[in-house]
TORPAVEX-132687 format. One record per residue: residue number from 1; residue in three letters; y, x, z of N, C-alpha, C in turn. Coordinates in steps of 0.05 Angstrom, whole numbers, plus 5000, padded with zeros to 4 digits. Layout:
N
<r><num>NUM</num><residuo>ala</residuo><n_py>Y</n_py><n_px>X</n_px><n_pz>Z</n_pz><ca_py>Y</ca_py><ca_px>X</ca_px><ca_pz>Z</ca_pz><c_py>Y</c_py><c_px>X</c_px><c_pz>Z</c_pz></r>
...
END
This chain:
83
<r><num>1</num><residuo>met</residuo><n_py>5148</n_py><n_px>7337</n_px><n_pz>9190</n_pz><ca_py>5139</ca_py><ca_px>7324</ca_px><ca_pz>9164</ca_pz><c_py>5119</c_py><c_px>7344</c_px><c_pz>9151</c_pz></r>
<r><num>2</num><residuo>thr</residuo><n_py>5120</n_py><n_px>7369</n_px><n_pz>9155</n_pz><ca_py>5099</ca_py><ca_px>7389</ca_px><ca_pz>9143</ca_pz><c_py>5073</c_py><c_px>7386</c_px><c_pz>9158</c_pz></r>
<r><num>3</num><residuo>asp</residuo><n_py>5073</n_py><n_px>7376</n_px><n_pz>9183</n_pz><ca_py>5047</ca_py><ca_px>7371</ca_px><ca_pz>9197</ca_pz><c_py>5029</c_py><c_px>7350</c_px><c_pz>9184</c_pz></r>
<r><num>4</num><residuo>lys</residuo><n_py>5043</n_py><n_px>7327</n_px><n_pz>9176</n_pz><ca_py>5029</ca_py><ca_px>7308</ca_px><ca_pz>9163</ca_pz><c_py>5021</c_py><c_px>7314</c_px><c_pz>9137</c_pz></r>
<r><num>5</num><residuo>lys</residuo><n_py>5034</n_py><n_px>7331</n_px><n_pz>9121</n_pz><ca_py>5027</ca_py><ca_px>7340</ca_px><ca_pz>9095</ca_pz><c_py>5001</c_py><c_px>7357</c_px><c_pz>9098</c_pz></r>
<r><num>6</num><residuo>asn</residuo><n_py>5002</n_py><n_px>7376</n_px><n_pz>9117</n_pz><ca_py>4978</ca_py><ca_px>7394</ca_px><ca_pz>9121</ca_pz><c_py>4953</c_py><c_px>7379</c_px><c_pz>9131</c_pz></r>
<r><num>7</num><residuo>glu</residuo><n_py>4959</n_py><n_px>7356</n_px><n_pz>9147</n_pz><ca_py>4935</ca_py><ca_px>7341</ca_px><ca_pz>9158</ca_pz><c_py>4921</c_py><c_px>7328</c_px><c_pz>9135</c_pz></r>
<r><num>8</num><residuo>lys</residuo><n_py>4934</n_py><n_px>7319</n_px><n_pz>9112</n_pz><ca_py>4922</ca_py><ca_px>7306</ca_px><ca_pz>9091</ca_pz><c_py>4904</c_py><c_px>7326</c_px><c_pz>9076</c_pz></r>
<r><num>9</num><residuo>lys</residuo><n_py>4906</n_py><n_px>7353</n_px><n_pz>9076</n_pz><ca_py>4893</ca_py><ca_px>7372</ca_px><ca_pz>9062</ca_pz><c_py>4867</c_py><c_px>7379</c_px><c_pz>9077</c_pz></r>
<r><num>10</num><residuo>leu</residuo><n_py>4866</n_py><n_px>7376</n_px><n_pz>9103</n_pz><ca_py>4844</ca_py><ca_px>7381</ca_px><ca_pz>9120</ca_pz><c_py>4819</c_py><c_px>7365</c_px><c_pz>9110</c_pz></r>
<r><num>11</num><residuo>lys</residuo><n_py>4797</n_py><n_px>7380</n_px><n_pz>9110</n_pz><ca_py>4773</ca_py><ca_px>7366</ca_px><ca_pz>9100</ca_pz><c_py>4751</c_py><c_px>7374</c_px><c_pz>9124</c_pz></r>
<r><num>12</num><residuo>val</residuo><n_py>4733</n_py><n_px>7355</n_px><n_pz>9128</n_pz><ca_py>4710</ca_py><ca_px>7358</ca_px><ca_pz>9149</ca_pz><c_py>4684</c_py><c_px>7359</c_px><c_pz>9132</c_pz></r>
<r><num>13</num><residuo>gly</residuo><n_py>4669</n_py><n_px>7379</n_px><n_pz>9137</n_pz><ca_py>4642</ca_py><ca_px>7382</ca_px><ca_pz>9125</ca_pz><c_py>4623</c_py><c_px>7395</c_px><c_pz>9140</c_pz></r>
<r><num>14</num><residuo>glu</residuo><n_py>4598</n_py><n_px>7399</n_px><n_pz>9128</n_pz><ca_py>4577</ca_py><ca_px>7412</ca_px><ca_pz>9143</ca_pz><c_py>4570</c_py><c_px>7439</c_px><c_pz>9129</c_pz></r>
<r><num>15</num><residuo>val</residuo><n_py>4564</n_py><n_px>7458</n_px><n_pz>9145</n_pz><ca_py>4557</ca_py><ca_px>7485</ca_px><ca_pz>9132</ca_pz><c_py>4529</c_py><c_px>7484</c_px><c_pz>9123</c_pz></r>
<r><num>16</num><residuo>val</residuo><n_py>4527</n_py><n_px>7487</n_px><n_pz>9096</n_pz><ca_py>4501</ca_py><ca_px>7485</ca_px><ca_pz>9083</ca_pz><c_py>4485</c_py><c_px>7515</c_px><c_pz>9083</c_pz></r>
<r><num>17</num><residuo>ser</residuo><n_py>4501</n_py><n_px>7534</n_px><n_pz>9076</n_pz><ca_py>4489</ca_py><ca_px>7561</ca_px><ca_pz>9074</ca_pz><c_py>4509</c_py><c_px>7583</c_px><c_pz>9083</c_pz></r>
<r><num>18</num><residuo>ile</residuo><n_py>4499</n_py><n_px>7605</n_px><n_pz>9089</n_pz><ca_py>4515</ca_py><ca_px>7628</ca_px><ca_pz>9096</ca_pz><c_py>4509</c_py><c_px>7650</c_px><c_pz>9077</c_pz></r>
<r><num>19</num><residuo>ser</residuo><n_py>4527</n_py><n_px>7661</n_px><n_pz>9064</n_pz><ca_py>4521</ca_py><ca_px>7684</ca_px><ca_pz>9045</ca_pz><c_py>4540</c_py><c_px>7706</c_px><c_pz>9051</c_pz></r>
<r><num>20</num><residuo>gly</residuo><n_py>4527</n_py><n_px>7727</n_px><n_pz>9060</n_pz><ca_py>4542</ca_py><ca_px>7749</ca_px><ca_pz>9069</ca_pz><c_py>4555</c_py><c_px>7748</c_px><c_pz>9097</c_pz></r>
<r><num>21</num><residuo>glu</residuo><n_py>4572</n_py><n_px>7765</n_px><n_pz>9106</n_pz><ca_py>4583</ca_py><ca_px>7765</ca_px><ca_pz>9134</ca_pz><c_py>4607</c_py><c_px>7747</c_px><c_pz>9137</c_pz></r>
<r><num>22</num><residuo>lys</residuo><n_py>4624</n_py><n_px>7744</n_px><n_pz>9114</n_pz><ca_py>4648</ca_py><ca_px>7728</ca_px><ca_pz>9117</ca_pz><c_py>4651</c_py><c_px>7703</c_px><c_pz>9100</c_pz></r>
<r><num>23</num><residuo>thr</residuo><n_py>4626</n_py><n_px>7693</n_px><n_pz>9091</n_pz><ca_py>4628</ca_py><ca_px>7672</ca_px><ca_pz>9071</ca_pz><c_py>4608</c_py><c_px>7650</c_px><c_pz>9080</c_pz></r>
<r><num>24</num><residuo>ala</residuo><n_py>4614</n_py><n_px>7626</n_px><n_pz>9079</n_pz><ca_py>4597</ca_py><ca_px>7604</ca_px><ca_pz>9082</ca_pz><c_py>4602</c_py><c_px>7581</c_px><c_pz>9061</c_pz></r>
<r><num>25</num><residuo>lys</residuo><n_py>4583</n_py><n_px>7566</n_px><n_pz>9055</n_pz><ca_py>4585</ca_py><ca_px>7543</ca_px><ca_pz>9039</ca_pz><c_py>4586</c_py><c_px>7518</c_px><c_pz>9055</c_pz></r>
<r><num>26</num><residuo>val</residuo><n_py>4607</n_py><n_px>7502</n_px><n_pz>9051</n_pz><ca_py>4611</ca_py><ca_px>7477</ca_px><ca_pz>9065</ca_pz><c_py>4610</c_py><c_px>7454</c_px><c_pz>9046</c_pz></r>
<r><num>27</num><residuo>arg</residuo><n_py>4594</n_py><n_px>7434</n_px><n_pz>9052</n_pz><ca_py>4592</ca_py><ca_px>7411</ca_px><ca_pz>9037</ca_pz><c_py>4610</c_py><c_px>7389</c_px><c_pz>9049</c_pz></r>
<r><num>28</num><residuo>val</residuo><n_py>4628</n_py><n_px>7377</n_px><n_pz>9032</n_pz><ca_py>4645</ca_py><ca_px>7355</ca_px><ca_pz>9042</ca_pz><c_py>4636</c_py><c_px>7331</c_px><c_pz>9028</c_pz></r>
<r><num>29</num><residuo>glu</residuo><n_py>4631</n_py><n_px>7309</n_px><n_pz>9042</n_pz><ca_py>4623</ca_py><ca_px>7284</ca_px><ca_pz>9032</ca_pz><c_py>4648</c_py><c_px>7264</c_px><c_pz>9035</c_pz></r>
<r><num>30</num><residuo>ser</residuo><n_py>4650</n_py><n_px>7248</n_px><n_pz>9014</n_pz><ca_py>4671</ca_py><ca_px>7226</ca_px><ca_pz>9015</ca_pz><c_py>4659</c_py><c_px>7201</c_px><c_pz>9004</c_pz></r>
<r><num>31</num><residuo>thr</residuo><n_py>4672</n_py><n_px>7178</n_px><n_pz>9006</n_pz><ca_py>4664</ca_py><ca_px>7155</ca_px><ca_pz>8997</ca_pz><c_py>4683</c_py><c_px>7142</c_px><c_pz>8979</c_pz></r>
<r><num>32</num><residuo>arg</residuo><n_py>4675</n_py><n_px>7134</n_px><n_pz>8955</n_pz><ca_py>4689</ca_py><ca_px>7123</ca_px><ca_pz>8933</ca_pz><c_py>4683</c_py><c_px>7095</c_px><c_pz>8927</c_pz></r>
<r><num>33</num><residuo>val</residuo><n_py>4699</n_py><n_px>7081</n_px><n_pz>8915</n_pz><ca_py>4695</ca_py><ca_px>7053</ca_px><ca_pz>8909</ca_pz><c_py>4695</c_py><c_px>7050</c_px><c_pz>8877</c_pz></r>
<r><num>34</num><residuo>ser</residuo><n_py>4672</n_py><n_px>7038</n_px><n_pz>8866</n_pz><ca_py>4671</ca_py><ca_px>7034</ca_px><ca_pz>8837</ca_pz><c_py>4692</c_py><c_px>7013</c_px><c_pz>8828</c_pz></r>
<r><num>35</num><residuo>arg</residuo><n_py>4707</n_py><n_px>7019</n_px><n_pz>8806</n_pz><ca_py>4726</ca_py><ca_px>7003</ca_px><ca_pz>8795</ca_pz><c_py>4715</c_py><c_px>6975</c_px><c_pz>8785</c_pz></r>
<r><num>36</num><residuo>leu</residuo><n_py>4692</n_py><n_px>6980</n_px><n_pz>8773</n_pz><ca_py>4681</ca_py><ca_px>6957</ca_px><ca_pz>8759</ca_pz><c_py>4666</c_py><c_px>6938</c_px><c_pz>8777</c_pz></r>
<r><num>37</num><residuo>tyr</residuo><n_py>4648</n_py><n_px>6951</n_px><n_pz>8794</n_pz><ca_py>4632</ca_py><ca_px>6934</ca_px><ca_pz>8810</ca_pz><c_py>4642</c_py><c_px>6931</c_px><c_pz>8840</c_pz></r>
<r><num>38</num><residuo>ala</residuo><n_py>4662</n_py><n_px>6945</n_px><n_pz>8849</n_pz><ca_py>4675</ca_py><ca_px>6947</ca_px><ca_pz>8874</ca_pz><c_py>4653</c_py><c_px>6952</c_px><c_pz>8896</c_pz></r>
<r><num>39</num><residuo>lys</residuo><n_py>4634</n_py><n_px>6971</n_px><n_pz>8889</n_pz><ca_py>4614</ca_py><ca_px>6977</ca_px><ca_pz>8907</ca_pz><c_py>4619</c_py><c_px>7006</c_px><c_pz>8917</c_pz></r>
<r><num>40</num><residuo>arg</residuo><n_py>4614</n_py><n_px>7014</n_px><n_pz>8942</n_pz><ca_py>4618</ca_py><ca_px>7039</ca_px><ca_pz>8950</ca_pz><c_py>4596</c_py><c_px>7059</c_px><c_pz>8945</c_pz></r>
<r><num>41</num><residuo>tyr</residuo><n_py>4602</n_py><n_px>7084</n_px><n_pz>8940</n_pz><ca_py>4582</ca_py><ca_px>7103</ca_px><ca_pz>8936</ca_pz><c_py>4592</c_py><c_px>7130</c_px><c_pz>8947</c_pz></r>
<r><num>42</num><residuo>lys</residuo><n_py>4572</n_py><n_px>7147</n_px><n_pz>8956</n_pz><ca_py>4577</ca_py><ca_px>7173</ca_px><ca_pz>8967</ca_pz><c_py>4580</c_py><c_px>7195</c_px><c_pz>8944</c_pz></r>
<r><num>43</num><residuo>thr</residuo><n_py>4602</n_py><n_px>7211</n_px><n_pz>8949</n_pz><ca_py>4602</ca_py><ca_px>7235</ca_px><ca_pz>8931</ca_pz><c_py>4605</c_py><c_px>7260</c_px><c_pz>8949</c_pz></r>
<r><num>44</num><residuo>his</residuo><n_py>4600</n_py><n_px>7283</n_px><n_pz>8937</n_pz><ca_py>4603</ca_py><ca_px>7308</ca_px><ca_pz>8954</ca_pz><c_py>4613</c_py><c_px>7331</c_px><c_pz>8935</c_pz></r>
<r><num>45</num><residuo>lys</residuo><n_py>4624</n_py><n_px>7351</n_px><n_pz>8949</n_pz><ca_py>4633</ca_py><ca_px>7375</ca_px><ca_pz>8935</ca_pz><c_py>4631</c_py><c_px>7398</c_px><c_pz>8954</c_pz></r>
<r><num>46</num><residuo>ser</residuo><n_py>4623</n_py><n_px>7420</n_px><n_pz>8945</n_pz><ca_py>4617</ca_py><ca_px>7446</ca_px><ca_pz>8961</ca_pz><c_py>4641</c_py><c_px>7463</c_px><c_pz>8958</c_pz></r>
<r><num>47</num><residuo>phe</residuo><n_py>4648</n_py><n_px>7475</n_px><n_pz>8979</n_pz><ca_py>4671</ca_py><ca_px>7495</ca_px><ca_pz>8979</ca_pz><c_py>4659</c_py><c_px>7522</c_px><c_pz>8992</c_pz></r>
<r><num>48</num><residuo>leu</residuo><n_py>4665</n_py><n_px>7544</n_px><n_pz>8980</n_pz><ca_py>4662</ca_py><ca_px>7570</ca_px><ca_pz>8993</ca_pz><c_py>4685</c_py><c_px>7574</c_px><c_pz>9012</c_pz></r>
<r><num>49</num><residuo>val</residuo><n_py>4678</n_py><n_px>7580</n_px><n_pz>9037</n_pz><ca_py>4701</ca_py><ca_px>7584</ca_px><ca_pz>9056</ca_pz><c_py>4697</c_py><c_px>7611</c_px><c_pz>9068</c_pz></r>
<r><num>50</num><residuo>asp</residuo><n_py>4722</n_py><n_px>7622</n_px><n_pz>9081</n_pz><ca_py>4722</ca_py><ca_px>7647</ca_px><ca_pz>9093</ca_pz><c_py>4715</c_py><c_px>7642</c_px><c_pz>9123</c_pz></r>
<r><num>51</num><residuo>thr</residuo><n_py>4698</n_py><n_px>7660</n_px><n_pz>9134</n_pz><ca_py>4690</ca_py><ca_px>7654</ca_px><ca_pz>9162</ca_pz><c_py>4696</c_py><c_px>7679</c_px><c_pz>9183</c_pz></r>
<r><num>52</num><residuo>thr</residuo><n_py>4719</n_py><n_px>7694</n_px><n_pz>9174</n_pz><ca_py>4722</ca_py><ca_px>7718</ca_px><ca_pz>9189</ca_pz><c_py>4733</c_py><c_px>7712</c_px><c_pz>9220</c_pz></r>
<r><num>53</num><residuo>glu</residuo><n_py>4747</n_py><n_px>7688</n_px><n_pz>9221</n_pz><ca_py>4757</ca_py><ca_px>7682</ca_px><ca_pz>9247</ca_pz><c_py>4737</c_py><c_px>7665</c_px><c_pz>9266</c_pz></r>
<r><num>54</num><residuo>val</residuo><n_py>4721</n_py><n_px>7649</n_px><n_pz>9253</n_pz><ca_py>4703</ca_py><ca_px>7632</ca_px><ca_pz>9268</ca_pz><c_py>4675</c_py><c_px>7637</c_px><c_pz>9258</c_pz></r>
<r><num>55</num><residuo>lys</residuo><n_py>4656</n_py><n_px>7642</n_px><n_pz>9278</n_pz><ca_py>4628</ca_py><ca_px>7648</ca_px><ca_pz>9271</ca_pz><c_py>4614</c_py><c_px>7619</c_px><c_pz>9271</c_pz></r>
<r><num>56</num><residuo>val</residuo><n_py>4600</n_py><n_px>7614</n_px><n_pz>9249</n_pz><ca_py>4587</ca_py><ca_px>7589</ca_px><ca_pz>9246</ca_pz><c_py>4557</c_py><c_px>7592</c_px><c_pz>9239</c_pz></r>
<r><num>57</num><residuo>glu</residuo><n_py>4542</n_py><n_px>7572</n_px><n_pz>9240</n_pz><ca_py>4513</ca_py><ca_px>7573</ca_px><ca_pz>9233</ca_pz><c_py>4508</c_py><c_px>7549</c_px><c_pz>9215</c_pz></r>
<r><num>58</num><residuo>val</residuo><n_py>4486</n_py><n_px>7549</n_px><n_pz>9203</n_pz><ca_py>4478</ca_py><ca_px>7528</ca_px><ca_pz>9183</ca_pz><c_py>4473</c_py><c_px>7503</c_px><c_pz>9200</c_pz></r>
<r><num>59</num><residuo>gly</residuo><n_py>4486</n_py><n_px>7479</n_px><n_pz>9190</n_pz><ca_py>4485</ca_py><ca_px>7454</ca_px><ca_pz>9205</ca_pz><c_py>4508</c_py><c_px>7446</c_px><c_pz>9221</c_pz></r>
<r><num>60</num><residuo>asp</residuo><n_py>4528</n_py><n_px>7468</n_px><n_pz>9224</n_pz><ca_py>4551</ca_py><ca_px>7462</ca_px><ca_pz>9242</ca_pz><c_py>4572</c_py><c_px>7445</c_px><c_pz>9225</c_pz></r>
<r><num>61</num><residuo>lys</residuo><n_py>4586</n_py><n_px>7427</n_px><n_pz>9240</n_pz><ca_py>4606</ca_py><ca_px>7411</ca_px><ca_pz>9228</ca_pz><c_py>4632</c_py><c_px>7427</c_px><c_pz>9233</c_pz></r>
<r><num>62</num><residuo>val</residuo><n_py>4648</n_py><n_px>7431</n_px><n_pz>9212</n_pz><ca_py>4673</ca_py><ca_px>7448</ca_px><ca_pz>9211</ca_pz><c_py>4694</c_py><c_px>7432</c_px><c_pz>9198</c_pz></r>
<r><num>63</num><residuo>glu</residuo><n_py>4718</n_py><n_px>7439</n_px><n_pz>9205</n_pz><ca_py>4742</ca_py><ca_px>7430</ca_px><ca_pz>9191</ca_pz><c_py>4756</c_py><c_px>7451</c_px><c_pz>9175</c_pz></r>
<r><num>64</num><residuo>ile</residuo><n_py>4759</n_py><n_px>7448</n_px><n_pz>9150</n_pz><ca_py>4770</ca_py><ca_px>7470</ca_px><ca_pz>9132</ca_pz><c_py>4799</c_py><c_px>7463</c_px><c_pz>9121</c_pz></r>
<r><num>65</num><residuo>lys</residuo><n_py>4811</n_py><n_px>7485</n_px><n_pz>9115</n_pz><ca_py>4840</ca_py><ca_px>7480</ca_px><ca_pz>9105</ca_pz><c_py>4842</c_py><c_px>7498</c_px><c_pz>9080</c_pz></r>
<r><num>66</num><residuo>pro</residuo><n_py>4859</n_py><n_px>7489</n_px><n_pz>9061</n_pz><ca_py>4865</ca_py><ca_px>7508</ca_px><ca_pz>9039</ca_pz><c_py>4883</c_py><c_px>7531</c_px><c_pz>9046</c_pz></r>
<r><num>67</num><residuo>thr</residuo><n_py>4879</n_py><n_px>7553</n_px><n_pz>9035</n_pz><ca_py>4896</ca_py><ca_px>7577</ca_px><ca_pz>9036</ca_pz><c_py>4901</c_py><c_px>7590</c_px><c_pz>9009</c_pz></r>
<r><num>68</num><residuo>lys</residuo><n_py>4915</n_py><n_px>7608</n_px><n_pz>9010</n_pz><ca_py>4917</ca_py><ca_px>7624</ca_px><ca_pz>8983</ca_pz><c_py>4892</c_py><c_px>7635</c_px><c_pz>8976</c_pz></r>
<r><num>69</num><residuo>pro</residuo><n_py>4885</n_py><n_px>7642</n_px><n_pz>8952</n_pz><ca_py>4860</ca_py><ca_px>7651</ca_px><ca_pz>8943</ca_pz><c_py>4852</c_py><c_px>7677</c_px><c_pz>8956</c_pz></r>
<r><num>70</num><residuo>ile</residuo><n_py>4830</n_py><n_px>7678</n_px><n_pz>8969</n_pz><ca_py>4818</ca_py><ca_px>7704</ca_px><ca_pz>8981</ca_pz><c_py>4801</c_py><c_px>7718</c_px><c_pz>8962</c_pz></r>
<r><num>71</num><residuo>ser</residuo><n_py>4787</n_py><n_px>7704</n_px><n_pz>8944</n_pz><ca_py>4770</ca_py><ca_px>7716</ca_px><ca_pz>8924</ca_pz><c_py>4772</c_py><c_px>7700</c_px><c_pz>8901</c_pz></r>
<r><num>72</num><residuo>lys</residuo><n_py>4753</n_py><n_px>7705</n_px><n_pz>8881</n_pz><ca_py>4751</ca_py><ca_px>7686</ca_px><ca_pz>8859</ca_pz><c_py>4742</c_py><c_px>7658</c_px><c_pz>8865</c_pz></r>
<r><num>73</num><residuo>met</residuo><n_py>4725</n_py><n_px>7654</n_px><n_pz>8882</n_pz><ca_py>4713</ca_py><ca_px>7628</ca_px><ca_pz>8891</ca_pz><c_py>4724</c_py><c_px>7618</c_px><c_pz>8917</c_pz></r>
<r><num>74</num><residuo>lys</residuo><n_py>4732</n_py><n_px>7636</n_px><n_pz>8936</n_pz><ca_py>4740</ca_py><ca_px>7627</ca_px><ca_pz>8961</ca_pz><c_py>4769</c_py><c_px>7621</c_px><c_pz>8963</c_pz></r>
<r><num>75</num><residuo>lys</residuo><n_py>4776</n_py><n_px>7596</n_px><n_pz>8968</n_pz><ca_py>4804</ca_py><ca_px>7586</ca_px><ca_pz>8972</ca_pz><c_py>4812</c_py><c_px>7569</c_px><c_pz>8997</c_pz></r>
<r><num>76</num><residuo>his</residuo><n_py>4790</n_py><n_px>7570</n_px><n_pz>9015</n_pz><ca_py>4792</ca_py><ca_px>7555</ca_px><ca_pz>9040</ca_pz><c_py>4784</c_py><c_px>7574</c_px><c_pz>9063</c_pz></r>
<r><num>77</num><residuo>lys</residuo><n_py>4795</n_py><n_px>7566</n_px><n_pz>9087</n_pz><ca_py>4787</ca_py><ca_px>7577</ca_px><ca_pz>9110</ca_pz><c_py>4778</c_py><c_px>7556</c_px><c_pz>9130</c_pz></r>
<r><num>78</num><residuo>ile</residuo><n_py>4761</n_py><n_px>7565</n_px><n_pz>9151</n_pz><ca_py>4754</ca_py><ca_px>7546</ca_px><ca_pz>9173</ca_pz><c_py>4775</c_py><c_px>7545</c_px><c_pz>9191</c_pz></r>
<r><num>79</num><residuo>asn</residuo><n_py>4784</n_py><n_px>7519</n_px><n_pz>9197</n_pz><ca_py>4806</ca_py><ca_px>7514</ca_px><ca_pz>9215</ca_pz><c_py>4795</c_py><c_px>7512</c_px><c_pz>9243</c_pz></r>
<r><num>80</num><residuo>lys</residuo><n_py>4774</n_py><n_px>7498</n_px><n_pz>9247</n_pz><ca_py>4759</ca_py><ca_px>7496</ca_px><ca_pz>9276</ca_pz><c_py>4731</c_py><c_px>7486</c_px><c_pz>9270</c_pz></r>
<r><num>81</num><residuo>lys</residuo><n_py>4716</n_py><n_px>7493</n_px><n_pz>9291</n_pz><ca_py>4687</ca_py><ca_px>7484</ca_px><ca_pz>9292</ca_pz><c_py>4685</c_py><c_px>7459</c_px><c_pz>9308</c_pz></r>
<r><num>82</num><residuo>ile</residuo><n_py>4676</n_py><n_px>7438</n_px><n_pz>9296</n_pz><ca_py>4674</ca_py><ca_px>7413</ca_px><ca_pz>9311</ca_pz><c_py>4648</c_py><c_px>7411</c_px><c_pz>9326</c_pz></r>
<r><num>83</num><residuo>ser</residuo><n_py>4625</n_py><n_px>7417</n_px><n_pz>9318</n_pz><ca_py>4600</ca_py><ca_px>7419</ca_px><ca_pz>9334</ca_pz><c_py>4582</c_py><c_px>7438</c_px><c_pz>9322</c_pz></r>
END
């Protein structure tokens, strides 16, 4: 049961920038539906993630998972590199 709970928290995004040796900025896009017009639109959110275990470059697709706070802004780690 905990596996399904953790799977819901996983997010897939693209590495936008790398700042420092251990930090990358990942942009996660999602699709939402307008309540009034029932039209779909894209939204995005950026997360600062820890990259100590997996080395990534700008443009890579990655899967991130939440962890305990690593610093003031970093609260996610890279689970795996997709491409």
